[in-house]
C-alpha positions in Angstrom: 97.7 90.6 80.8 98.8 93.4 78.5 101.7 91.3 77.4 99.4 88.5 76.4 97.1 90.9 74.6 100.0 92.3 72.7 100.3 88.9 71.0 96.6 88.5 70.1 93.1 89.0 71.4 92.1 86.6 74.2 89.2 85.6 76.2 88.9 86.4 79.9 89.6 82.7 80.7 92.7 82.7 78.6 94.0 85.8 80.4 93.3 84.3 83.8 94.7 80.9 83.2 98.5 81.5 83.3 98.0 83.9 86.3 96.3 81.2 88.5 93.4 83.5 89.3 89.7 83.1 89.3 87.6 84.5 86.4 86.0 87.0 88.9 89.5 88.3 89.9 90.6 88.4 86.2 87.4 90.3 85.4 88.2 92.9 88.0 91.7 93.4 86.6 90.3 93.6 83.1 87.8 96.2 84.2 90.6 98.4 85.5 92.5 98.0 82.2 89.3 98.8 80.3 88.6 101.9 82.4 92.2 103.0 81.7 91.5 102.7 78.0 94.2 100.0 77.6 91.9 97.3 76.3 88.6 96.8 74.6 86.2 94.1 75.5 83.7 92.5 73.1 81.0 90.0 74.1 80.7 87.2 71.6 77.9 85.0 72.8 78.9 83.9 76.3 82.6 84.7 75.8 84.2 88.0 76.6 87.1 88.7 74.2 89.7 91.3 75.0 92.1 93.1 72.7 94.9 95.6 73.5 94.4 99.3 72.8 98.0 100.6 73.0 97.1 104.3 72.1 97.1 105.5 75.7 100.7 104.1 76.2 102.1 106.4 73.4 101.8 109.4 75.7 103.7 107.6 78.4 106.4 106.5 76.0 106.9 110.1 74.7 107.2 111.3 78.3 109.8 108.6 79.0 111.8 109.6 75.8 111.9 113.2 77.1 113.5 112.2 80.3 115.8 109.7 78.6 117.2 112.6 76.6 117.4 114.7 79.7 119.4 112.1 81.7 121.5 111.0 78.8 122.8 114.6 78.3 123.7 114.9 82.0 125.3 111.5 82.2 127.3 112.2 79.1 128.6 115.4 80.8 129.4 113.5 84.0 131.3 110.9 82.0 133.3 113.6 80.2 134.2 115.2 83.6 135.3 111.8 85.0 137.3 111.0 81.9 139.1 114.4 82.2 139.7 113.8 85.9 141.2 110.3 85.1 143.4 111.8 82.3 144.6 114.5 84.8 145.3 111.8 87.4 147.4 109.8 84.9 149.5 112.8 84.2 150.2 113.6 87.9 153.3 112.2 89.5 152.7 109.1 91.7 151.6 110.0 95.2 150.5 113.6 94.5 147.0 114.5 95.7 144.2 115.3 93.2 143.2 119.0 92.9 140.2 121.0 91.6 136.5 120.3 91.2 135.7 116.6 91.3 139.1 115.8 92.7 139.5 112.2 93.7 136.2 111.1 92.1 136.1 107.9 90.2 133.5 106.2 87.9 131.2 103.8 89.9 131.9 100.1 89.2 128.3 99.4 88.4 125.5 101.6 87.0 122.9 103.0 89.4 119.7 101.0 89.3 116.7 102.6 87.5 114.3 104.4 89.8 111.2 102.5 90.8 107.8 103.7 89.6 105.8 105.5 92.3 103.4 103.4 94.2 99.7 104.1 94.0 97.8 104.9 97.1 94.7 102.8 97.7 
């Protein structure tokens, strides 16, 4: 629903239609988003029109940027250590065992998946 509202304001019926849900179910979802301050609802005659209010999301985006910087710095250090280890391994004679901290470690072939958002308790 928020993705649809990011494009333009929409009626409750327009928000419900692509999600194959009843107007009552859509209204419940919209009420939750409204209570969270993420959308504003306006009644125009018999039609309830909703529009996105993205201001509450800015705090979350700033929080994510903080942790992005935190993890990028640590992952950059890890990458440098692994590169140094690979360089040292290339200089060792064939068949000799790796030595020192991080000995024998290699870069993973694929990145680790992003952590999932915590689930809300009902």
